[in-house]
C-alpha positions in Angstrom: -16.0 44.7 19.5 -18.6 43.4 17.0 -18.6 40.1 15.4 -17.3 39.4 11.8 -20.2 39.2 9.3 -19.5 36.6 6.6 -21.1 36.4 3.2 -20.4 34.5 0.0 -21.6 35.1 -3.6 -20.9 33.5 -6.9 -19.6 36.0 -9.4 -19.3 35.7 -13.1 -20.2 32.6 -15.2 -17.1 30.5 -14.4 -18.1 29.6 -10.8 -15.8 32.0 -8.9 -17.0 32.4 -5.4 -16.3 35.7 -3.5 -16.0 35.3 0.2 -16.5 38.5 2.2 -15.7 39.3 5.8 -16.9 42.6 7.3 -16.3 44.1 10.7 -18.1 47.2 12.0 -15.5 49.0 14.1 -17.7 52.1 14.8 -17.3 53.5 18.3 -17.0 56.7 20.2 -13.6 57.4 18.8 -14.1 56.0 15.3 -17.6 56.7 14.0 -18.7 54.7 10.9 -15.5 52.6 10.6 -15.9 49.4 8.6 -13.1 46.9 7.9 -13.6 44.5 5.0 -11.7 41.7 3.5 -12.6 39.9 0.2 -11.2 36.7 -1.2 -12.1 35.2 -4.6 -11.9 31.4 -4.9 -11.7 30.0 -8.4 -13.0 26.5 -9.1 -9.6 25.4 -10.3 -8.3 26.0 -6.8 -10.9 23.5 -5.5 -10.3 20.9 -8.3 -6.8 20.2 -7.2 -7.6 19.3 -3.5 -9.1 16.1 -2.1 -11.7 17.8 0.1 -13.1 21.2 -1.2 -14.8 21.8 2.2 -11.5 21.6 4.0 -10.0 24.1 1.5 -12.9 26.5 2.2 -12.4 26.0 5.9 -8.7 26.9 5.6 -9.5 30.0 3.6 -12.0 31.1 6.2 -9.5 30.4 9.0 -6.9 32.5 7.1 -9.4 35.4 6.7 -10.3 35.2 10.3 -6.7 35.5 11.4 -6.1 38.5 9.1 -9.3 40.2 10.3 -8.2 39.6 13.9 -4.7 41.1 13.3 -6.1 44.1 11.4 -8.7 44.9 14.1 -6.3 44.5 17.1 -5.8 47.6 19.3 -2.4 49.1 18.7 0.1 49.1 21.6 1.0 52.5 23.0 4.5 53.6 22.3 6.7 55.5 24.8 8.2 58.6 23.4 11.1 58.2 25.8 12.1 54.8 24.4 11.8 56.2 20.8 14.7 58.6 21.4 16.9 56.3 23.6 19.9 54.7 22.0 20.0 50.9 22.6 23.3 51.2 24.4 21.9 53.7 26.9 19.1 51.2 27.9 21.6 48.8 29.2 23.2 51.3 31.6 21.8 51.4 35.2 
């Protein structure tokens, strides 16, 4: 699995910062697969906190967790359990 590529860019004239996280998920079974997540941070969001760097760190942490969940491999599901009634699972 490749690493998350981060970038930030100021957009507009009001000081809004766009934070971007991109993950290249290309592989033998998924050619040219790219997962991206964008988050806009308005200056007002930073004005109301004591430490703006701490706020940016919490936003990046949140984005990292979302990217990790989104890129996780799905668990295989058993077809047998899909059609088994819950009461039947308890019987020996």
